[in-house]
ROTOR-110489 format. One record per atom (N, C-alpha, C): residue number from 1; atom name; y, x negated, z. Coordinates in steps of 0.2 Angstrom, whole numbers, plus 5000, padded with zeros to 4 digits. Atoms other than C-alpha are relative to their C-alpha. Layout:
ROTOR-110489
R  seq  atom    py    px    pz
R  NUM    CA     Y     X     Z
...
END
This chain:
ROTOR-110489
R  seq  atom    py    px    pz
R    1     N  5007  4998  5000
R    1    CA  4999  4865  5425
R    1     C  4999  5004  5006
R    2     N  5002  4995  4994
R    2    CA  4993  4879  5438
R    2     C  4995  4997  5002
R    3     N  5006  5002  4997
R    3    CA  4981  4872  5450
R    3     C  4995  5005  5000
R    4     N  5006  4995  5000
R    4    CA  4965  4880  5450
R    4     C  5000  5005  5006
R    5     N  5000  4996  4994
R    5    CA  4967  4885  5467
R    5     C  5005  5005  5001
R    6     N  4994  4995  5001
R    6    CA  4983  4894  5463
R    6     C  4999  5005  4995
R    7     N  4999  4995  5006
R    7    CA  4978  4904  5448
R    7     C  5000  5007  5002
R    8     N  5000  4994  4999
R    8    CA  4974  4919  5457
R    8     C  5007  5003  5002
R    9     N  4995  4999  4998
R    9    CA  4992  4919  5462
R    9     C  5005  5001  4994
R   10     N  4996  5000  5006
R   10    CA  4999  4919  5445
R   10     C  5003  5007  5000
R   11     N  4997  4994  5001
R   11    CA  5012  4933  5442
R   11     C  5000  5005  5006
R   12     N  4999  4997  4993
R   12    CA  5011  4939  5460
R   12     C  5007  4998  5003
R   13     N  4993  5001  4998
R   13    CA  5027  4941  5470
R   13     C  5000  4997  5008
R   14     N  4998  5004  4993
R   14    CA  5034  4930  5485
R   14     C  5006  5002  5002
R   15     N  4993  5000  4997
R   15    CA  5048  4934  5496
R   15     C  5001  4994  5004
R   16     N  4998  5006  4996
R   16    CA  5057  4919  5503
R   16     C  5007  5001  5002
R   17     N  4993  4999  4998
R   17    CA  5072  4923  5515
R   17     C  5003  4993  5001
R   18     N  4997  5006  4998
R   18    CA  5085  4910  5518
R   18     C  4999  4995  4993
R   19     N  5002  5005  5007
R   19    CA  5082  4903  5499
R   19     C  5007  4997  4998
R   20     N  4993  5002  5003
R   20    CA  5100  4896  5498
R   20     C  5000  4992  5001
R   21     N  5000  5006  5000
R   21    CA  5097  4879  5504
R   21     C  4993  4997  5003
R   22     N  5006  5004  4996
R   22    CA  5084  4865  5510
R   22     C  4993  5003  5000
R   23     N  5006  4999  5001
R   23    CA  5067  4871  5514
R   23     C  4999  5007  4996
R   24     N  5002  4994  5005
R   24    CA  5069  4889  5507
R   24     C  5001  4999  4993
R   25     N  5000  5002  5008
R   25    CA  5074  4882  5490
R   25     C  4994  4997  4998
R   26     N  5004  5003  5002
R   26    CA  5061  4870  5490
R   26     C  4993  5004  5000
R   27     N  5006  4997  5001
R   27    CA  5047  4882  5494
R   27     C  5001  5005  4994
R   28     N  4999  4996  5006
R   28    CA  5055  4894  5481
R   28     C  4998  4997  4993
R   29     N  5001  5003  5007
R   29    CA  5054  4882  5467
R   29     C  4993  4998  5000
R   30     N  5006  5002  5000
R   30    CA  5037  4876  5472
R   30     C  4995  5006  4998
R   31     N  5004  4994  5001
R   31    CA  5030  4894  5471
R   31     C  5002  5003  4992
R   32     N  4999  4999  5008
R   32    CA  5038  4897  5454
R   32     C  4997  4995  4996
R   33     N  5004  5005  5003
R   33    CA  5031  4881  5448
R   33     C  4992  5002  4999
R   34     N  5007  4998  5000
R   34    CA  5014  4888  5452
R   34     C  4999  5007  4997
R   35     N  5000  4994  5004
R   35    CA  5018  4904  5442
R   35     C  5000  5007  5004
R   36     N  4998  4994  4996
R   36    CA  5023  4917  5455
R   36     C  5007  5002  4999
R   37     N  4993  4997  5000
R   37    CA  5038  4929  5454
R   37     C  5002  4998  5008
R   38     N  4997  5000  4993
R   38    CA  5049  4924  5469
R   38     C  5007  5002  5001
R   39     N  4993  4997  4998
R   39    CA  5063  4934  5476
R   39     C  5003  4996  5006
R   40     N  4997  5004  4995
R   40    CA  5074  4921  5485
R   40     C  5006  5004  5001
R   41     N  4994  4995  4997
R   41    CA  5087  4931  5496
R   41     C  5004  4995  5004
R   42     N  4995  5003  4995
R   42    CA  5102  4924  5505
R   42     C  5007  5004  5000
R   43     N  4994  4996  5000
R   43    CA  5119  4930  5509
R   43     C  5005  4999  4994
R   44     N  4996  5001  5005
R   44    CA  5127  4922  5495
R   44     C  4996  4999  4993
R   45     N  5003  5001  5007
R   45    CA  5121  4920  5477
R   45     C  4999  4993  4997
R   46     N  4999  5005  5004
R   46    CA  5127  4904  5471
R   46     C  4994  4995  4999
R   47     N  5006  5006  5001
R   47    CA  5112  4890  5475
R   47     C  4994  5005  4997
R   48     N  5006  4996  5002
R   48    CA  5099  4905  5472
R   48     C  5000  5002  4993
R   49     N  4999  4998  5007
R   49    CA  5106  4909  5454
R   49     C  4999  4993  4996
R   50     N  5000  5007  5003
R   50    CA  5107  4890  5451
R   50     C  4992  4999  4999
R   51     N  5007  5001  5000
R   51    CA  5089  4889  5456
R   51     C  4996  5004  4994
R   52     N  5004  4995  5004
R   52    CA  5083  4904  5445
R   52     C  5001  4996  4992
R   53     N  4998  5003  5006
R   53    CA  5093  4895  5430
R   53     C  4996  4993  4999
R   54     N  5003  5006  5001
R   54    CA  5085  4878  5433
R   54     C  4992  5001  4999
R   55     N  5007  4999  5000
R   55    CA  5067  4885  5435
R   55     C  4999  5003  4992
R   56     N  5000  4998  5009
R   56    CA  5070  4894  5417
R   56     C  5000  4995  4995
R   57     N  4999  5006  5005
R   57    CA  5076  4879  5409
R   57     C  4995  4995  5001
R   58     N  5005  5004  4999
R   58    CA  5062  4869  5416
R   58     C  4992  5003  4996
R   59     N  5005  4997  5003
R   59    CA  5050  4881  5409
R   59     C  4994  5001  5004
R   60     N  5005  4999  4996
R   60    CA  5040  4884  5424
R   60     C  4997  5008  4998
R   61     N  5004  4992  5003
R   61    CA  5027  4899  5422
R   61     C  5002  5005  5005
R   62     N  4998  4995  4995
R   62    CA  5034  4909  5437
R   62     C  5007  5002  4998
R   63     N  4993  4998  5000
R   63    CA  5051  4918  5439
R   63     C  5003  5000  5006
R   64     N  4995  5000  4994
R   64    CA  5065  4915  5451
R   64     C  5004  5006  5000
R   65     N  4995  4994  5000
R   65    CA  5073  4932  5456
R   65     C  5006  4999  5006
R   66     N  4995  4999  4994
R   66    CA  5089  4930  5466
R   66     C  5002  5006  5002
R   67     N  4998  4994  4997
R   67    CA  5094  4943  5478
R   67     C  5005  4999  5005
R   68     N  4996  5002  4994
R   68    CA  5109  4944  5489
R   68     C  4998  5006  5005
R   69     N  5002  4995  4994
R   69    CA  5104  4951  5506
R   69     C  5004  4996  5006
R   70     N  4997  5002  4993
R   70    CA  5113  4949  5523
R   70     C  4995  5002  5005
R   71     N  5006  4998  4996
R   71    CA  5098  4948  5534
R   71     C  5002  5002  5007
R   72     N  4998  4998  4993
R   72    CA  5109  4952  5550
R   72     C  5002  5007  4999
R   73     N  4999  4992  5002
R   73    CA  5111  4970  5541
R   73     C  4993  5004  4999
R   74     N  5006  4996  5001
R   74    CA  5096  4981  5543
R   74     C  5000  5003  4993
R   75     N  4999  4996  5006
R   75    CA  5102  4992  5529
R   75     C  4999  4996  4994
R   76     N  5000  5006  5005
R   76    CA  5103  4976  5517
R   76     C  4992  4998  4999
R   77     N  5008  5001  5000
R   77    CA  5084  4972  5522
R   77     C  4996  5005  4996
R   78     N  5004  4993  5002
R   78    CA  5077  4990  5518
R   78     C  5002  5001  4993
R   79     N  4999  4999  5008
R   79    CA  5087  4991  5501
R   79     C  4996  4994  4997
R   80     N  5004  5005  5004
R   80    CA  5079  4974  5496
R   80     C  4993  5002  5000
R   81     N  5006  4998  5000
R   81    CA  5063  4980  5501
R   81     C  4998  5006  4995
R   82     N  5000  4994  5005
R   82    CA  5065  4996  5491
R   82     C  5000  4997  4993
R   83     N  4999  5003  5007
R   83    CA  5070  4987  5476
R   83     C  4994  4996  4998
R   84     N  5006  5005  5001
R   84    CA  5055  4974  5477
R   84     C  4994  5006  4998
R   85     N  5006  4995  5000
R   85    CA  5043  4990  5479
R   85     C  5001  5004  4992
R   86     N  4999  4996  5006
R   86    CA  5051  4999  5464
R   86     C  4999  4996  4993
R   87     N  5000  5004  5006
R   87    CA  5053  4985  5452
R   87     C  4995  4996  4999
R   88     N  5006  5005  5001
R   88    CA  5039  4974  5456
R   88     C  4993  5001  5003
R   89     N  5006  4998  4997
R   89    CA  5026  4983  5464
R   89     C  4998  4997  5007
R   90     N  5001  5003  4993
R   90    CA  5028  4975  5482
R   90     C  4999  4993  5000
R   91     N  5000  5006  4999
R   91    CA  5026  4960  5490
R   91     C  4993  4997  5002
R   92     N  5006  5003  4998
R   92    CA  5010  4948  5491
R   92     C  5000  4995  5005
R   93     N  4999  5005  4995
R   93    CA  5018  4935  5501
R   93     C  5007  5000  5003
R   94     N  4994  5000  4997
R   94    CA  5032  4935  5513
R   94     C  5001  4994  5005
R   95     N  4998  5007  4997
R   95    CA  5039  4919  5519
R   95     C  5007  5000  5004
R   96     N  4993  4999  4995
R   96    CA  5052  4922  5534
R   96     C  5003  4994  5002
R   97     N  4996  5007  4999
R   97    CA  5062  4906  5533
R   97     C  5006  5000  5002
R   98     N  4993  5000  4997
R   98    CA  5080  4911  5537
R   98     C  5000  5000  5006
R   99     N  4998  5002  4993
R   99    CA  5087  4905  5552
R   99     C  5007  4999  5001
R  100     N  4992  5001  4998
R  100    CA  5104  4905  5562
R  100     C  5000  4995  5006
R  101     N  4999  5005  4994
R  101    CA  5108  4891  5574
R  101     C  5008  4998  5001
R  102     N  4992  5000  4998
R  102    CA  5125  4892  5583
R  102     C  5000  4996  5007
R  103     N  4999  5003  4994
R  103    CA  5131  4881  5598
R  103     C  5002  5004  5005
R  104     N  4997  4996  4995
R  104    CA  5132  4895  5610
R  104     C  4996  4999  5006
R  105     N  5004  5000  4994
R  105    CA  5125  4891  5627
R  105     C  4999  5005  5004
R  106     N  5002  4994  4995
R  106    CA  5118  4902  5641
R  106     C  5007  5001  5005
R  107     N  4995  4999  4995
R  107    CA  5133  4898  5652
R  107     C  5007  5000  4998
R  108     N  4992  4999  5004
R  108    CA  5148  4897  5639
R  108     C  5000  5002  4994
R  109     N  5001  4998  5006
R  109    CA  5141  4904  5624
R  109     C  5003  5007  4998
R  110     N  4997  4994  5003
R  110    CA  5148  4919  5614
R  110     C  4996  5006  5000
R  111     N  5005  4995  5002
R  111    CA  5140  4936  5614
R  111     C  4999  5000  4992
R  112     N  5002  5000  5007
R  112    CA  5143  4936  5596
R  112     C  4996  4995  4996
R  113     N  5005  5006  5003
R  113    CA  5135  4919  5593
R  113     C  4992  5003  5002
R  114     N  5007  4998  4998
R  114    CA  5119  4926  5603
R  114     C  4998  5006  4996
R  115     N  5004  4994  5003
R  115    CA  5118  4943  5593
R  115     C  4999  4997  4992
R  116     N  5001  5004  5007
R  116    CA  5120  4932  5576
R  116     C  4992  4998  5000
R  117     N  5006  5003  5001
R  117    CA  5105  4922  5581
R  117     C  4994  5005  5001
R  118     N  5005  4994  5000
R  118    CA  5095  4938  5587
R  118     C  4998  5003  4994
R  119     N  5001  4995  5006
R  119    CA  5098  4948  5572
R  119     C  4996  4996  4995
R  120     N  5003  5004  5006
R  120    CA  5093  4933  5559
R  120     C  4994  4998  5002
R  121     N  5005  5003  4999
R  121    CA  5080  4924  5569
R  121     C  4994  5005  5003
R  122     N  5004  4996  4997
R  122    CA  5072  4938  5578
R  122     C  4999  5007  4996
R  123     N  5001  4994  5003
R  123    CA  5076  4955  5570
R  123     C  4998  5001  4993
R  124     N  5001  5001  5008
R  124    CA  5077  4951  5552
R  124     C  4992  4999  4999
R  125     N  5007  5002  5002
R  125    CA  5060  4942  5553
R  125     C  4996  5006  5002
R  126     N  5004  4995  4998
R  126    CA  5053  4957  5562
R  126     C  5000  5006  4996
R  127     N  4999  4994  5005
R  127    CA  5060  4970  5550
R  127     C  4997  4998  4993
R  128     N  5003  5003  5006
R  128    CA  5055  4959  5535
R  128     C  4992  5000  5001
R  129     N  5007  4999  4999
R  129    CA  5037  4958  5542
R  129     C  4997  5006  4999
R  130     N  5003  4993  5000
R  130    CA  5035  4976  5545
R  130     C  5001  5003  4993
R  131     N  5000  4997  5007
R  131    CA  5042  4980  5527
R  131     C  4994  4997  4996
R  132     N  5004  5004  5004
R  132    CA  5030  4967  5520
R  132     C  4993  5003  5001
R  133     N  5008  4997  4999
R  133    CA  5014  4975  5529
R  133     C  5001  5006  4997
R  134     N  5001  4994  5004
R  134    CA  5019  4992  5523
R  134     C  4999  4999  4993
R  135     N  5001  5001  5007
R  135    CA  5020  4986  5505
R  135     C  4993  4998  4999
R  136     N  5006  5001  5000
R  136    CA  5004  4977  5507
R  136     C  4995  5005  5001
R  137     N  5005  4995  4999
R  137    CA  4995  4992  5514
R  137     C  5001  5005  4995
R  138     N  4999  4995  5005
R  138    CA  5003  5004  5501
R  138     C  4997  4998  4994
R  139     N  5003  5002  5006
R  139    CA  4997  4993  5487
R  139     C  4993  4997  5001
R  140     N  5007  5003  5000
R  140    CA  4980  4988  5494
R  140     C  4999  4994  4999
R  141     N  5000  5007  5001
R  141    CA  4983  4971  5494
R  141     C  4996  4996  5006
R  142     N  5004  5001  4996
R  142    CA  4969  4963  5503
R  142     C  5000  4993  5003
R  143     N  5001  5008  4999
R  143    CA  4972  4944  5503
R  143     C  5009  4998  5000
R  144     N  4993  5002  4999
R  144    CA  4992  4944  5507
R  144     C  5001  4995  5006
R  145     N  4998  5006  4994
R  145    CA  5001  4931  5518
R  145     C  5007  5002  5002
R  146     N  4993  5001  4997
R  146    CA  5015  4932  5530
R  146     C  5000  4993  5005
R  147     N  4999  5006  4998
R  147    CA  5022  4916  5535
R  147     C  5007  4999  5003
R  148     N  4994  5001  4997
R  148    CA  5035  4912  5548
R  148     C  5002  4993  5002
R  149     N  4997  5008  4999
R  149    CA  5045  4896  5547
R  149     C  5003  4999  5007
R  150     N  4998  5001  4993
R  150    CA  5047  4891  5565
R  150     C  5003  4993  5001
R  151     N  4997  5006  4998
R  151    CA  5054  4876  5574
R  151     C  4996  4997  5006
R  152     N  5003  5004  4994
R  152    CA  5048  4863  5587
R  152     C  5003  5004  5007
R  153     N  4996  4998  4994
R  153    CA  5062  4872  5598
R  153     C  4996  5007  5002
R  154     N  5003  4993  4998
R  154    CA  5051  4888  5598
R  154     C  4993  4997  5004
R  155     N  5004  5002  4996
R  155    CA  5039  4877  5609
R  155     C  5001  4994  5004
R  156     N  4997  5005  4994
R  156    CA  5049  4866  5620
R  156     C  5008  5001  4999
R  157     N  4992  5000  4999
R  157    CA  5066  4866  5627
R  157     C  5003  4994  5002
R  158     N  4997  5007  4999
R  158    CA  5076  4851  5625
R  158     C  5006  5000  5005
R  159     N  4995  5002  4996
R  159    CA  5089  4845  5637
R  159     C  5007  5000  4996
R  160     N  4993  5000  5004
R  160    CA  5104  4850  5626
R  160     C  5003  5008  5001
R  161     N  4999  4994  4998
R  161    CA  5113  4865  5633
R  161     C  5002  5006  4993
R  162     N  4998  4995  5006
R  162    CA  5119  4872  5615
R  162     C  4994  5002  4996
R  163     N  5006  4998  5004
R  163    CA  5101  4873  5609
R  163     C  4996  5005  5004
R  164     N  5005  4996  4996
R  164    CA  5095  4885  5624
R  164     C  5000  5007  4997
R  165     N  5002  4994  5003
R  165    CA  5098  4902  5616
R  165     C  4996  4999  4994
R  166     N  5003  5000  5005
R  166    CA  5093  4896  5600
R  166     C  4992  4999  5000
R  167     N  5007  5001  4997
R  167    CA  5077  4890  5607
R  167     C  4997  5006  5003
R  168     N  5004  4993  4998
R  168    CA  5073  4907  5615
R  168     C  4999  5004  4994
R  169     N  5003  4996  5006
R  169    CA  5074  4915  5598
R  169     C  4994  4997  4997
R  170     N  5006  5002  5004
R  170    CA  5062  4903  5591
R  170     C  4993  5000  5004
R  171     N  5005  4998  4996
R  171    CA  5051  4906  5606
R  171     C  4997  5006  4998
R  172     N  5002  4992  5002
R  172    CA  5051  4924  5601
R  172     C  4997  5000  4994
R  173     N  5004  5001  5007
R  173    CA  5045  4919  5584
R  173     C  4993  4999  5001
R  174     N  5007  5002  4998
R  174    CA  5030  4910  5592
R  174     C  4997  5007  5003
R  175     N  5003  4994  4997
R  175    CA  5027  4926  5602
R  175     C  4998  5005  4995
R  176     N  5002  4995  5005
R  176    CA  5028  4938  5587
R  176     C  4995  4999  4995
R  177     N  5005  5002  5005
R  177    CA  5017  4928  5576
R  177     C  4993  5001  5003
R  178     N  5006  4999  4996
R  178    CA  5004  4928  5589
R  178     C  4998  5009  5001
R  179     N  5001  4992  4999
R  179    CA  5007  4948  5592
R  179     C  4998  5002  4994
R  180     N  5002  4998  5007
R  180    CA  5006  4951  5574
R  180     C  4993  4999  4998
R  181     N  5008  5002  5001
R  181    CA  4989  4941  5573
R  181     C  4995  5005  5004
R  182     N  5005  4994  4995
R  182    CA  4982  4953  5587
R  182     C  5001  5007  4997
R  183     N  5000  4993  5003
R  183    CA  4989  4969  5580
R  183     C  4996  5001  4993
R  184     N  5003  4998  5007
R  184    CA  4982  4966  5562
R  184     C  4992  5000  5001
R  185     N  5007  5000  4998
R  185    CA  4965  4963  5571
R  185     C  4998  5008  4999
R  186     N  5002  4992  5000
R  186    CA  4965  4983  5572
R  186     C  5003  5004  4994
R  187     N  4997  4997  5005
R  187    CA  4974  4987  5557
R  187     C  4999  4997  4994
R  188     N  5001  5002  5006
R  188    CA  4970  4984  5539
R  188     C  5006  5000  4996
R  189     N  5004  5005  5003
R  189    CA  4974  4976  5526
R  189     C  4998  4994  5003
R  190     N  5002  5007  4997
R  190    CA  4967  4958  5529
R  190     C  5006  4997  4998
R  191     N  4994  5003  5003
R  191    CA  4983  4948  5529
R  191     C  5000  4993  5004
R  192     N  5000  5007  4997
R  192    CA  4984  4929  5533
R  192     C  5007  4999  5003
R  193     N  4995  5001  4996
R  193    CA  4996  4924  5547
R  193     C  5001  4993  5001
R  194     N  4998  5007  4999
R  194    CA  5005  4908  5548
R  194     C  5006  4999  5004
R  195     N  4994  5002  4997
R  195    CA  5018  4900  5560
R  195     C  5000  4992  4998
R  196     N  4999  5007  5002
R  196    CA  5024  4884  5552
R  196     C  5006  4996  5004
R  197     N  4994  5003  4995
R  197    CA  5034  4872  5564
R  197     C  5002  4994  4997
R  198     N  4995  5005  5004
R  198    CA  5047  4862  5556
R  198     C  5002  4994  5005
R  199     N  4998  5006  4996
R  199    CA  5052  4845  5563
R  199     C  5007  4997  4998
R  200     N  4994  5003  5003
R  200    CA  5070  4844  5558
R  200     C  5003  4996  5006
R  201     N  4995  5002  4994
R  201    CA  5084  4835  5569
R  201     C  5002  5005  5004
R  202     N  4998  4994  4996
R  202    CA  5086  4848  5583
R  202     C  5008  4999  5001
R  203     N  4992  5000  4999
R  203    CA  5105  4850  5580
R  203     C  5002  5006  4998
R  204     N  4997  4994  5002
R  204    CA  5113  4866  5581
R  204     C  5007  5000  4998
R  205     N  4993  5001  5003
R  205    CA  5129  4868  5571
R  205     C  5002  5007  4998
END
């Protein structure tokens, strides 16, 4: 049964990045249960294809749409955005959930590890946000949402060296969320901005 407060979102589209495991899968499933079309993207298709099959088998009113996208690759993101616009009339909700955590400290970490975290945690989030904004503007959506899934590491630096660079990327999300909120005051359409701070066990692996 669709909750009354969610009825207006029926058949509208949400993009959930990092929909392979954990929070991403749970959010994608919950939105499908509420009647939305949900594009769940990840580097590999296994779990998100299983989620699509499970949602269909359960008879949920929405639709789970798996999409393979390497968020560390800008071309992949732009290709996904183009496909969503052409096949589904754009994005109504963008949930930037994907994240990369590697044990690469400032003093002994690898440049490749730093780049991966920057590419996924900061650049991919920024590109997805920009593409979602352009889609909302193009289709005159005046009640869209952009939600950034952050971490407590974006608000504190714990005394654990392997988390310090990761924490820096999460602080960037905090700054980008507030920056986006400020920019949108001057540019239509009206978009709700959210920064959800998760409280996982702060362990970078």
